[in-house]
C-alpha distance (Angstrom), angle and dihedral (degrees) to the residues before:
residue distance angle dihedral
X1 . . .
X2 3.79 . .
X3 3.78 114.3 .
X4 3.77 114.3 -140.7
X5 3.79 97.6 35.7
X6 3.80 126.9 102.0
X7 3.80 122.9 -105.6
X8 3.80 135.2 -166.8
X9 3.80 133.5 -167.0
X10 3.80 140.5 148.8
X11 3.81 111.2 -86.1
X12 3.81 91.6 -161.8
X13 3.83 127.4 52.5
X14 3.78 118.8 -89.2
X15 3.78 112.2 -99.9
X16 3.76 143.4 93.4
X17 3.81 112.0 -62.8
X18 3.77 142.5 134.1
X19 3.81 94.6 -95.6
X20 3.80 135.6 15.8
X21 3.80 125.3 -170.6
X22 3.80 125.1 -144.7
X23 3.80 117.6 -167.8
X24 3.81 128.7 -153.1
X25 3.82 123.5 -170.5
X26 3.79 131.4 179.8
X27 3.80 143.1 58.6
X28 3.82 94.1 -57.9
X29 3.81 95.3 50.6
X30 3.80 95.9 100.9
X31 3.84 97.0 40.5
X32 3.80 89.3 49.5
X33 3.80 95.5 51.2
X34 3.81 90.6 44.0
X35 3.79 89.1 53.9
X36 3.81 96.0 45.6
X37 3.80 93.9 45.0
X38 3.82 95.7 37.6
X39 3.80 88.9 -131.2
X40 3.80 127.1 131.3
X41 3.78 95.7 -134.5
X42 3.79 149.0 -31.7
X43 3.79 130.8 -125.1
X44 3.79 115.2 -110.8
X45 3.82 113.3 -94.9
X46 3.80 92.3 -5.9
X47 3.82 116.7 125.7
X48 3.80 110.8 -130.3
X49 3.81 127.7 -169.6
X50 3.80 113.2 -137.3
X51 3.79 143.3 138.1
X52 3.81 121.1 -98.1
X53 3.81 117.7 -145.5
X54 3.80 133.2 -171.2
X55 3.81 125.2 -121.7
X56 3.82 90.3 -82.9
X57 3.79 92.6 53.9
X58 3.80 95.6 -106.1
X59 3.80 113.0 145.1
X60 3.79 111.9 -112.5
X61 3.81 99.3 -176.5
X62 3.77 145.2 -39.4
X63 3.80 103.3 -100.6
X64 3.78 145.7 174.4
X65 3.81 110.9 -120.8
X66 3.81 124.9 -162.1
X67 3.80 123.0 -178.3
X68 3.81 127.9 -160.1
X69 3.79 117.2 -161.7
X70 3.79 118.6 -142.7
X71 2.95 133.8 -69.9
X72 3.81 91.5 19.7
X73 3.79 95.7 69.3
X74 3.79 137.3 89.5
X75 3.81 93.8 -98.0
X76 3.80 97.3 33.1
X77 3.82 88.3 -116.8
X78 3.80 131.8 95.3
X79 3.81 104.2 -71.0
X80 3.80 132.6 -167.9
X81 3.80 124.6 -168.1
X82 3.80 118.0 -163.0
X83 3.80 115.1 -162.8
X84 3.80 108.5 -161.1
X85 3.78 135.9 161.7
X86 3.79 109.6 -65.4
X87 3.79 99.4 -109.0
X88 3.83 116.8 127.8
X89 3.80 90.7 -141.4
X90 3.81 91.1 54.4
X91 3.80 92.1 47.7
X92 3.80 91.9 50.0
X93 3.80 89.8 48.2
X94 3.81 90.9 52.7
X95 3.81 92.0 48.5
X96 3.81 91.6 49.1
X97 3.81 90.3 49.9
X98 3.81 91.8 49.4
X99 3.81 91.3 48.7
X100 3.80 90.6 48.9
X101 3.80 87.5 55.4
X102 3.81 93.4 56.4
X103 3.80 110.7 -74.4
X104 3.79 131.8 106.4
X105 3.79 132.2 -143.5
X106 3.79 113.0 -89.6
X107 3.78 123.7 -115.4
X108 3.83 117.4 -118.9
X109 3.80 109.2 -72.7
X110 3.80 93.3 2.6
X111 3.80 95.8 130.7
X112 3.80 90.8 56.4
X113 3.81 90.3 42.5
X114 3.79 89.7 56.0
X115 3.80 89.6 47.9
X116 3.82 87.9 55.4
X117 3.81 94.6 46.2
X118 3.80 91.3 48.3
X119 3.80 92.5 50.1
X120 3.81 96.9 -111.1
X121 3.81 91.6 119.7
X122 3.80 132.6 21.3
X123 3.80 123.6 -140.4
X124 3.80 93.4 -93.1
X125 3.80 90.8 53.3
X126 3.81 92.0 46.6
X127 3.80 89.7 56.7
X128 3.81 88.9 47.5
X129 3.81 90.1 55.7
X130 3.81 91.1 57.2
X131 3.80 92.0 45.2
X132 3.81 92.0 47.4
X133 3.80 92.7 51.6
X134 3.81 90.7 50.7
X135 3.81 96.9 39.0
X136 3.80 115.7 134.5
X137 3.80 100.0 -172.6
X138 3.79 138.9 51.0
X139 3.81 90.5 -126.4
X140 3.81 93.1 55.9
X141 3.79 91.1 43.7
X142 3.81 90.3 55.8
X143 3.80 90.8 45.0
X144 3.81 93.3 52.1
X145 3.81 91.7 45.4
X146 3.81 89.5 57.4
X147 3.81 90.1 51.4
X148 3.80 90.6 46.9
X149 3.81 89.4 53.9
X150 3.80 87.8 58.7
X151 3.81 102.6 -106.6
X152 3.81 94.4 129.3
X153 3.80 93.3 42.8
X154 3.81 90.2 51.3
X155 3.80 91.9 51.8
X156 3.81 91.6 48.9
X157 3.80 91.6 48.4
X158 3.81 90.2 50.3
X159 3.80 90.2 55.5
X160 3.79 91.2 47.3
X161 3.80 91.1 49.6
X162 3.81 90.6 51.1
X163 3.81 92.1 50.6
X164 3.81 92.8 48.0
X165 3.81 89.9 48.5
X166 3.80 91.7 51.9
X167 3.80 91.9 48.1
X168 3.79 91.8 48.8
X169 3.79 93.0 49.9
X170 3.80 91.4 46.2
X171 3.81 93.2 50.9
X172 3.80 90.8 47.3
X173 3.79 91.7 49.9
X174 3.80 91.3 50.3
X175 3.81 91.8 49.5
X176 3.80 96.0 52.3
X177 3.80 97.5 37.8
X178 3.80 108.3 83.6
X179 3.80 94.5 178.3
X180 3.78 123.9 78.2
X181 3.75 115.5 -86.0
X182 3.80 118.3 -110.0
X183 3.79 118.2 -103.8
X184 3.81 92.8 -110.9
X185 3.83 116.8 65.5
X186 3.81 117.2 -116.7
X187 3.79 116.8 -88.4
X188 3.82 94.1 -117.4
X189 3.81 89.8 58.4
X190 3.80 93.4 47.6
X191 3.79 92.1 48.2
X192 3.80 91.9 47.1
X193 3.80 94.3 49.3
X194 3.81 90.8 46.3
X195 3.81 90.5 52.9
X196 3.81 91.4 50.8
X197 3.79 91.1 46.6
X198 3.80 92.5 52.8
X199 3.80 91.6 50.6
X200 3.81 92.5 48.5
X201 3.81 91.1 47.6
X202 3.82 88.8 51.2
X203 3.81 89.2 52.5
X204 3.79 90.4 51.4
X205 3.80 91.6 53.8
X206 3.79 95.6 45.5
X207 3.82 92.3 45.2
X208 3.81 89.6 65.1
X209 3.79 89.5 55.2
X210 3.80 90.3 46.6
X211 3.81 92.2 52.5
X212 3.80 89.5 49.2
X213 3.80 91.2 53.1
X214 3.79 92.0 46.2
X215 3.80 99.9 44.4
X216 3.78 99.7 28.5
X217 3.79 128.3 -133.8
X218 3.79 132.0 -91.5
X219 3.80 107.8 -132.6
X220 3.79 126.3 -174.4
X221 3.80 121.5 -161.1
X222 3.79 106.5 -161.0
X223 3.77 133.6 175.8
X224 3.81 145.8 112.6
X225 3.82 119.9 -57.8
X226 3.80 119.1 -75.2
X227 3.79 97.8 12.2
X228 3.82 96.0 119.6
X229 3.82 104.9 -88.5
X230 3.81 92.5 138.6
X231 3.78 92.1 45.6
X232 3.80 90.2 50.8
X233 3.81 91.2 50.4
X234 3.79 91.4 49.7
X235 3.79 91.2 48.1
X236 3.81 93.1 49.3
X237 3.80 93.7 46.5
X238 3.81 93.0 39.7
X239 3.80 89.0 -134.8
X240 3.80 140.2 81.2
X241 3.80 94.4 -93.0
X242 3.78 93.0 145.4
X243 3.80 121.0 38.1
């Protein structure tokens, strides 16, 4: 990955669909879309209908273009999203045209990597993005969305702040106290460490539940014939999974 260049990649899976989105990120994003659309500029976060042409002036597709000015974008860079008809050939044509205008194809996960480098996401949120994309249940989707909003990062930072505060107070107390410290630690230190311990223990418990949501669980329904195993499975799944 080369920071400072401009990248392009499909934001939606390849396949035939009503709409496909191609994303561009980097300093040349706006000049490239201006060149391909033959427009002088786009309003920030305003969807605009226009035609996209290749370097020879041939129309590629009639698209909806939305631009996001830095730093108010996913990557923290200037970003352009091109919504075209969902034909793989059209998407490839758009990507080739964008690359011919000065961009390169993005590496896997590079948009999120740039978001991390530019401070738009922290490491916990980056992992949540991957888990959210691969989520197979509503419960896990909701769980990852909370992490992506920063709830877990905030809790971790609160613990870190508490530890740093305790260390700072302890060092200050040791500097100003010329006499030997008593054998028993001061009550404020004990209470502070206990509070941190309880929060960390809570994280340990909830992390098991989070891993279960993310990875799923292997469940076996066992029993003699004709005792209602299939009915139980259908009731739990709320569908006719077993007939």
